[in-house]
C-alpha positions as CSV (number, residue, x, y, z in Angstrom):
1,M,14.2,-1.6,-2.1
2,T,16.9,-2.3,-4.7
3,N,15.9,-2.6,-8.4
4,L,12.3,-1.5,-8.2
5,K,11.3,-2.1,-11.8
6,N,8.3,-2.1,-14.0
7,S,7.0,-5.4,-12.8
8,K,6.5,-4.1,-9.2
9,T,2.9,-3.7,-8.0
10,L,2.2,-1.0,-5.4
11,Y,1.8,-3.8,-2.8
12,D,5.4,-5.0,-3.6
13,V,6.7,-1.5,-3.2
14,A,4.9,-0.8,0.0
15,E,6.0,-4.2,1.4
16,E,9.6,-3.4,0.5
17,I,9.4,0.0,2.3
18,A,7.7,-1.4,5.3
19,L,9.9,-4.5,5.6
20,D,13.1,-2.9,4.4
21,D,14.0,-2.4,8.1
22,F,14.3,-6.2,8.4
23,D,16.3,-7.1,5.4
24,H,18.9,-9.6,6.6
25,S,21.0,-9.8,3.4
26,D,24.2,-8.3,4.8
27,E,23.0,-5.8,7.2
28,Q,22.3,-5.8,11.0
29,H,18.9,-7.2,11.7
30,N,17.7,-4.4,14.0
31,F,14.1,-4.6,14.9
32,S,11.5,-1.9,15.5
33,D,8.4,-1.9,17.6
34,T,6.9,0.3,14.8
35,Y,7.0,-2.6,12.3
36,T,3.3,-3.6,12.6
37,Q,2.3,0.1,12.7
38,K,4.1,0.7,9.4
39,K,2.7,-2.4,7.8
40,R,-0.9,-1.4,8.9
41,L,-0.5,2.1,7.5
42,F,0.8,0.8,4.2
43,M,-2.0,-1.7,4.0
44,E,-4.6,1.0,4.7
45,E,-3.1,3.1,1.9
46,I,-3.3,0.1,-0.4
47,K,-7.0,-0.5,0.5
48,M,-7.9,3.2,0.0
49,N,-6.0,3.3,-3.3
50,N,-7.9,0.3,-4.4
51,K,-11.2,2.1,-3.6
52,S,-10.1,5.2,-5.5
53,K,-10.5,3.4,-8.8
54,Q,-14.2,4.5,-8.5
55,T,-13.1,8.2,-8.4
56,K,-10.9,8.1,-11.5
57,G,-13.4,9.6,-13.8
58,K,-14.2,12.3,-11.2
59,R,-10.5,13.3,-11.0
60,K,-10.3,13.5,-14.8
61,R,-13.2,15.9,-14.8
62,L,-11.4,17.9,-12.1
63,F,-8.3,18.2,-14.3
64,I,-10.3,19.5,-17.2
65,A,-12.2,22.0,-15.0
66,A,-9.0,23.2,-13.4
67,A,-7.4,23.7,-16.8
68,C,-10.3,25.7,-18.0
69,L,-10.4,27.7,-14.8
70,F,-6.8,28.8,-15.2
71,I,-7.3,29.9,-18.7
72,V,-9.5,32.8,-17.5
73,M,-8.0,33.4,-14.1
74,P,-4.5,34.7,-13.1
75,T,-2.2,31.9,-12.0
76,T,0.5,31.6,-9.3
77,A,3.7,30.5,-10.9
78,Y,6.3,28.1,-9.6
79,G,9.5,28.8,-11.5
80,G,7.5,29.7,-14.6
81,V,5.4,26.5,-14.6
82,K,1.6,26.8,-14.2
83,V,0.0,25.5,-11.1
84,Y,-2.5,23.3,-12.8
85,D,0.4,21.0,-13.8
86,M,0.1,19.7,-10.2
87,I,-3.1,19.7,-8.2
88,V,-3.2,19.2,-4.5
89,E,-6.5,18.3,-2.7
90,K,-7.2,17.5,1.0
91,Q,-10.4,15.8,2.1
92,N,-10.7,14.9,5.8
93,Y,-7.4,13.1,6.5
94,E,-6.4,12.3,2.9
95,V,-4.1,14.4,0.8
96,N,-4.1,13.7,-3.0
97,V,-1.4,15.0,-5.2
98,S,-2.4,14.7,-8.9
99,V,-0.4,15.4,-12.1
100,P,-2.5,15.5,-15.3
101,N,-0.3,14.3,-18.2
102,E,-1.5,14.1,-21.8
103,T,2.0,13.3,-23.1
104,Q,4.5,11.2,-21.2
105,K,8.0,12.6,-21.2
106,N,11.3,10.8,-21.4
107,S,9.8,7.3,-21.1
108,E,13.1,5.8,-22.3
109,S,15.3,7.9,-19.9
110,W,16.5,6.4,-16.7
111,Y,17.7,8.1,-13.6
112,K,19.3,7.5,-10.2
113,L,18.8,9.6,-7.1
114,E,21.8,11.6,-5.8
115,L,21.8,13.2,-2.4
116,G,24.2,16.2,-2.2
117,Y,23.8,16.4,1.5
118,L,23.3,13.9,4.3
119,P,22.8,14.7,8.0
120,E,25.8,13.8,10.2
121,G,25.7,10.1,11.3
122,M,23.3,9.1,8.5
123,E,24.2,6.6,5.8
124,R,22.8,4.8,2.8
125,M,21.5,1.2,3.3
126,G,23.3,-0.8,0.6
127,K,22.4,0.2,-2.9
128,S,18.8,1.1,-2.0
129,D,17.2,4.6,-1.8
130,K,16.9,4.1,2.0
131,Y,19.0,6.2,4.4
132,S,19.1,6.0,8.2
133,Y,21.1,7.2,11.2
134,K,23.9,4.8,12.3
135,D,22.6,4.8,15.9
136,N,19.0,4.1,14.6
137,Y,20.1,1.7,11.9
138,A,17.4,0.5,9.4
139,Q,14.7,2.6,11.1
140,D,13.1,5.9,10.2
141,G,15.4,8.2,8.2
142,F,14.5,8.7,4.5
143,S,13.0,6.3,2.0
144,F,12.7,7.5,-1.6
145,I,10.7,6.2,-4.6
146,P,11.2,8.0,-7.9
147,W,8.0,7.5,-10.0
148,R,7.9,8.0,-13.7
149,I,4.7,10.0,-14.3
150,G,2.0,8.2,-16.2
151,A,-1.4,9.4,-17.5
152,D,-3.2,11.4,-14.8
153,S,-1.0,10.2,-11.9
154,D,-2.5,10.4,-8.4
155,F,-0.6,10.0,-5.1
156,Q,-2.6,9.6,-1.9
157,T,-1.4,10.1,1.6
158,L,-3.5,8.9,4.5
159,Y,-3.5,10.1,8.1
160,S,-2.7,13.6,6.9
161,K,-2.8,16.5,9.4
162,D,-1.9,19.3,7.1
163,Y,0.3,20.0,4.1
164,E,2.4,22.8,2.6
165,E,3.1,23.5,-1.1
166,K,6.5,25.1,-1.8
167,E,9.2,25.3,-4.4
168,I,12.5,23.4,-3.8
169,N,15.3,24.2,-6.2
170,G,12.8,25.2,-8.9
171,N,10.8,22.0,-8.4
172,K,7.2,22.1,-7.1
173,A,6.9,20.2,-3.8
174,V,4.3,19.2,-1.3
175,I,5.2,18.4,2.3
176,V,2.5,16.4,4.1
177,K,2.5,16.1,7.9
178,K,0.9,13.0,9.3
179,D,-0.8,12.1,12.5
180,N,-2.5,8.8,13.3
181,G,-4.4,10.1,16.4
182,N,-2.6,8.1,19.1
183,D,0.5,8.5,21.1
184,D,2.4,5.7,19.3
185,N,5.5,7.0,17.5
186,F,4.9,7.5,13.8
187,A,7.8,5.8,12.0
188,F,7.4,8.1,9.0
189,D,5.5,11.2,10.2
190,R,6.0,13.2,7.0
191,E,5.5,12.4,3.3
192,V,7.1,14.6,0.7
193,F,6.5,14.8,-3.1
194,V,9.0,16.7,-5.3
195,F,8.1,17.0,-9.0
196,F,11.0,16.9,-11.4
197,E,8.9,18.1,-14.3
198,E,11.7,18.2,-16.9
199,E,12.5,14.5,-16.2
200,G,8.8,13.5,-15.8
201,I,9.6,12.1,-12.3
202,M,7.7,12.5,-9.1
203,L,10.0,11.7,-6.2
204,Q,8.1,10.4,-3.2
205,S,9.9,10.4,0.1
206,Y,8.9,9.0,3.5
207,V,10.6,11.0,6.2
208,G,11.2,9.5,9.6
209,A,10.3,11.0,13.0
210,D,14.0,11.0,13.9
211,V,14.7,13.7,11.2
212,N,14.2,17.2,12.3
213,E,12.6,19.9,10.0
214,E,15.9,21.7,9.3
215,E,17.7,18.5,8.3
216,M,14.8,17.4,6.1
217,I,14.9,20.7,4.2
218,N,18.6,20.5,3.8
219,V,18.3,17.0,2.3
220,L,15.5,18.0,0.0
221,E,17.3,21.1,-1.3
222,N,20.3,19.0,-2.3
223,L,18.4,16.3,-4.3
224,A,19.2,15.6,-7.9
225,L,18.3,13.0,-10.5
226,E,21.3,11.9,-12.5
227,P,21.0,10.0,-15.9
228,T,22.0,6.3,-15.6
229,S,21.4,3.0,-17.2
230,E,18.1,1.0,-16.8
231,E,20.0,-1.7,-14.9
232,T,21.2,0.8,-12.2
233,S,18.0,2.9,-12.1
234,T,15.5,2.8,-9.3
235,V,12.8,4.6,-11.3
236,V,9.4,2.9,-11.1
237,D,6.8,3.4,-13.9
238,Y,3.6,4.7,-12.4
239,D,1.2,3.2,-15.0
240,E,2.4,-0.3,-14.4
241,S,3.2,-0.2,-10.7
242,Y,0.9,2.4,-9.1
243,S,-2.1,1.7,-11.3
244,R,-5.4,1.0,-9.4
245,E,-6.0,-2.2,-11.3
246,S,-2.8,-3.8,-9.9
247,V,-3.5,-2.9,-6.2
248,E,-4.6,-5.9,-4.2
249,A,-3.9,-7.0,-0.7
250,P,-2.5,-10.5,-0.5
251,T,-4.8,-13.5,0.1
252,L,-4.0,-15.4,3.3
253,I,-4.3,-19.1,3.5
254,P,-4.5,-20.1,7.2
255,L,-2.3,-22.7,8.8
256,E,-4.2,-25.9,8.9
257,K,-4.4,-27.5,12.4
258,D,-3.1,-30.8,11.0
259,S,-0.6,-29.1,8.6
260,Q,2.6,-30.9,7.8
261,R,4.3,-27.5,8.4
262,L,3.2,-27.4,12.1
263,F,5.6,-28.9,14.6
264,N,5.9,-29.4,18.4
265,V,8.5,-28.7,21.0
266,G,11.1,-31.6,21.1
267,E,10.4,-32.6,17.5
268,K,13.3,-32.9,15.0
269,I,12.3,-30.5,12.2
270,P,14.0,-30.9,8.8
271,V,14.7,-27.5,7.3
272,T,15.9,-26.9,3.7
273,I,16.9,-23.3,2.8
274,P,18.6,-22.1,-0.4
275,S,22.3,-21.2,-0.1
276,N,22.7,-20.1,-3.7
277,E,20.9,-20.4,-7.0
278,F,21.5,-24.1,-7.3
279,E,22.2,-25.5,-3.8
280,Y,20.4,-25.9,-0.5
281,D,21.5,-26.1,3.1
282,K,20.0,-29.0,5.0
283,L,19.4,-28.4,8.7
284,E,17.8,-30.2,11.6
285,F,16.1,-27.8,14.0
286,V,14.9,-28.8,17.5
287,I,13.3,-26.7,20.2
288,E,14.4,-28.7,23.3
289,K,12.8,-26.6,26.0
290,V,10.5,-23.6,26.6
291,E,10.7,-21.7,29.8
292,V,8.9,-18.6,31.1
293,F,10.5,-16.0,33.4
294,D,9.3,-13.0,35.3
295,S,12.8,-11.5,35.5
296,I,15.8,-11.1,33.1
297,N,18.3,-10.4,35.8
298,D,20.0,-13.8,35.4
299,F,20.6,-13.4,31.6
300,K,23.6,-11.6,30.0
301,R,22.7,-8.1,29.0
302,E,24.9,-8.2,25.8
303,N,22.7,-10.9,24.4
304,F,19.6,-8.7,24.4
305,N,18.4,-6.7,21.4
306,N,18.5,-3.0,22.4
307,V,15.2,-2.3,20.8
308,G,13.4,-4.9,22.9
309,I,14.9,-3.5,26.1
310,S,14.0,0.1,25.0
311,V,10.4,-0.9,24.4
312,L,10.2,-2.3,27.9
313,K,11.6,0.9,29.4
314,E,9.3,3.1,27.4
315,K,6.3,1.1,28.6
316,N,7.7,1.1,32.2
317,A,7.6,-2.7,32.1
318,L,11.1,-3.3,33.6
319,N,12.2,-2.1,37.0
320,Q,15.7,-1.3,38.3
321,I,16.4,-4.9,39.3
322,N,15.4,-6.2,35.9
323,K,12.1,-7.6,37.0
324,L,9.3,-7.5,34.5
325,I,6.3,-5.5,36.0
326,P,2.8,-4.9,34.8
327,Y,2.4,-2.1,32.2
328,K,-0.5,-0.2,30.6
329,R,-1.4,-1.6,27.2
330,D,-3.6,0.8,25.1
331,V,-6.1,-0.6,22.8
332,Y,-7.3,1.5,19.8
333,N,-10.1,1.5,17.4
334,Y,-8.2,2.2,14.2
335,G,-9.4,4.7,11.6
336,D,-9.1,4.2,7.9
337,G,-6.8,7.1,7.6
338,K,-9.1,8.9,5.2
339,D,-12.4,9.7,7.0
340,S,-11.2,8.8,10.5
341,I,-8.1,8.4,12.6
342,D,-7.4,6.2,15.6
343,E,-9.3,6.5,18.9
344,L,-8.4,5.0,22.3
345,E,-10.9,2.3,23.3
346,E,-9.4,1.1,26.6
347,T,-6.3,0.7,28.6
348,Q,-5.4,-2.7,30.1
349,L,-3.0,-3.6,32.8
350,V,-0.9,-6.5,31.5
351,S,2.0,-8.5,32.9
352,P,4.9,-9.2,30.5
353,K,6.9,-12.4,30.5
354,F,10.2,-13.5,29.1
355,V,9.8,-16.7,27.0
356,Y,13.2,-18.5,26.7
357,L,13.9,-21.2,24.1
358,T,16.7,-23.7,24.2
359,T,17.3,-24.9,20.7
360,T,19.8,-26.7,18.5
361,V,20.6,-26.5,14.8
362,K,22.4,-29.3,13.1
363,N,24.0,-29.3,9.7
364,S,22.7,-32.5,8.3
365,G,24.2,-31.9,4.8
366,K,27.5,-32.9,3.4
367,Q,29.1,-29.4,3.1
368,A,29.4,-26.3,5.2
369,T,26.3,-24.1,5.2
370,D,26.1,-20.6,3.9
371,E,25.8,-17.9,6.6
372,I,22.9,-18.7,8.9
373,Y,20.7,-15.8,10.0
374,M,18.7,-16.6,13.1
375,H,15.7,-14.3,13.4
376,P,12.6,-16.4,13.7
377,R,9.5,-14.3,14.4
378,L,7.2,-15.0,17.3
379,Q,3.6,-14.8,15.9
380,V,0.3,-14.6,17.8
381,L,-2.2,-16.8,15.9
382,K,-5.9,-17.3,16.6
383,S,-8.1,-20.3,15.9
384,E,-10.4,-19.8,13.0
385,N,-12.5,-22.6,11.5
386,N,-10.1,-25.5,11.2
387,G,-7.0,-23.5,11.1
388,W,-4.7,-20.8,12.6
389,T,-4.5,-17.3,11.2
390,Y,-2.8,-14.0,12.3
391,D,-4.5,-12.3,15.2
392,E,-5.0,-8.8,13.8
393,E,-6.0,-7.3,17.1
394,S,-2.6,-8.3,18.6
395,M,-0.8,-7.1,15.5
396,F,-2.5,-3.8,15.1
397,S,-5.0,-2.6,17.8
398,Q,-2.9,-3.2,20.9
399,K,0.1,-1.1,21.8
400,T,2.2,-3.9,23.3
401,I,5.7,-4.7,24.4
402,M,5.8,-7.6,21.9
403,T,8.0,-6.8,18.9
404,G,7.6,-10.4,17.5
405,E,11.3,-10.3,16.7
406,V,14.2,-11.9,18.5
407,D,14.7,-10.0,21.8
408,Y,17.5,-12.3,23.0
409,L,20.0,-14.3,21.0
410,E,23.0,-16.4,22.2
411,P,25.3,-16.7,20.5
412,H,25.0,-13.8,18.1
413,G,27.0,-11.9,15.6
414,Q,28.5,-8.4,15.9
415,G,27.5,-5.0,14.6
416,K,25.5,-5.1,11.5
417,G,25.5,-8.9,11.5
418,W,23.9,-9.4,14.9
419,C,21.7,-12.2,13.7
420,N,24.4,-13.8,11.6
421,L,25.7,-17.0,13.2
422,G,28.1,-17.7,10.4
423,N,28.7,-21.1,8.8
424,I,27.9,-24.5,10.3
425,Q,30.1,-27.4,9.4
426,P,28.8,-30.8,8.3
427,G,27.5,-32.8,11.3
428,Q,28.1,-29.8,13.6
429,I,25.4,-29.1,16.2
430,M,25.0,-25.5,17.3
431,K,23.2,-24.7,20.6
432,I,21.2,-21.5,20.2
433,N,19.2,-19.7,22.9
434,L,16.3,-17.5,21.9
435,G,14.2,-15.1,23.9
436,Y,11.0,-13.1,23.4
437,F,9.0,-10.6,25.6
438,V,5.4,-11.7,25.6
439,D,2.2,-10.4,27.2
440,E,1.0,-13.0,29.7
441,D,-2.5,-13.2,28.1
442,K,-0.8,-14.2,24.8
443,L,1.1,-17.2,26.1
444,D,-1.6,-19.5,25.0
445,S,-1.5,-18.2,21.4
446,I,2.2,-18.0,20.4
447,F,3.8,-19.9,17.5
448,L,7.4,-19.6,16.2
449,D,7.7,-18.7,12.5
450,A,11.2,-20.2,11.9
451,F,13.6,-19.8,8.9
452,N,11.1,-17.7,7.0
453,Y,13.5,-16.1,4.6
454,S,11.2,-15.8,1.6
455,G,8.6,-13.2,0.9
456,H,5.2,-13.8,-0.7
457,G,3.3,-12.4,-3.7
458,E,-0.4,-12.2,-4.1
459,T,-1.0,-15.1,-1.8
460,E,0.6,-15.9,1.6
461,D,0.2,-19.6,2.3
462,L,1.1,-20.4,5.9
463,N,1.3,-24.1,4.8
464,A,3.9,-23.5,2.1
465,E,6.9,-25.8,1.9
466,D,9.3,-22.9,2.9
467,R,7.4,-22.3,6.2
468,W,8.1,-24.0,9.5
469,W,5.8,-23.3,12.4
470,I,6.4,-24.5,16.0
471,D,3.6,-24.6,18.6
472,L,4.9,-22.8,21.7
473,R,1.6,-22.3,23.5
474,Q,1.8,-22.4,27.3
């Protein structure tokens, strides 16, 4: 989430928050089973924000009516500032925080967020406004976005259970508690808005489920905005980044069944990835063998990602002798977060499997590679027309043991660089073993999304030159 500038759209910002957990730049690539849940919630907010363009005129009339109302009625004061400067509405499961603003303040001033207090064991992730506990690294914690208020700024929160208005250090604040209606852990179960009126900044914070109420208040009471340069500021302009006109979900171009970016097991796959601004690393990637196991007892425990093992244990899918056993997979009808929340549709008994890949990576270039991060995602794709596209039911509706991320990696790095395999010398061939936990009924739909280091803008093309797909269907 570093350097969120004026050119960001709301989708970019949401993507960065949702995917910040999986930034591989120089941090440990810890994976969360809440990834798809967070992505779905952000996408729902984006869709609902897009629909809210139609209500813009209605909200303006509300601002005018509210202002007139407070002229003739006594007002409650927050530190000497009239309530109508910030209007809070709740309709069904949506909370809307609105700030009417006829004159923008300090449009040329830049700020950076300073936290005067951090809970014990929590640390900042790089230079971003993301903070997490060391033992739950890159997950939950706090994520902050300082928005420069625009004209009639609206901030929507979906899946809202209730909210509380209060004053924090003389600043008006709204704390929204969220509930999606199912038993799945909410990665960010609270959303907080703190209005720094003097600076013209609305600080939006996503608060993780691993932060208790007392620690949350302690952090909020010790927040400050410090003047800084534009280059080091993380302030985002509302009008250019949160505006309804710029909110669009990305267009997906399916993977063609005869795509040149689709490969088979045993095939030598030429991979070119940028190592710096002007140079590229040239690799040859081969999946030599795919095996499916019912037990992980014969595999070294230190090569497993702790998150994947934790998910198995939470779902009671792993017994005491490390045999994979059937578990209950809940299937939900998802609400839109505004007029409805999630409802349980059915519970299925599913057998998990361990898919084990024997692979090699060869440096086919003339110089040593940059550091290689090995975290190919396992994707479930469905056939649609003459192509393959993401299976949204598997991604969103089913509460599965499948994280999609690397559950087993041999060799692997240490600490924060678990997926960092280091440099590969010219001509060197490195043997790499990968493993994934997969539901048995998905074995005929799995593809490996390898070396996908780049993001995407308004369009995600699964046939792009920087995508490499390997058919792993069993």
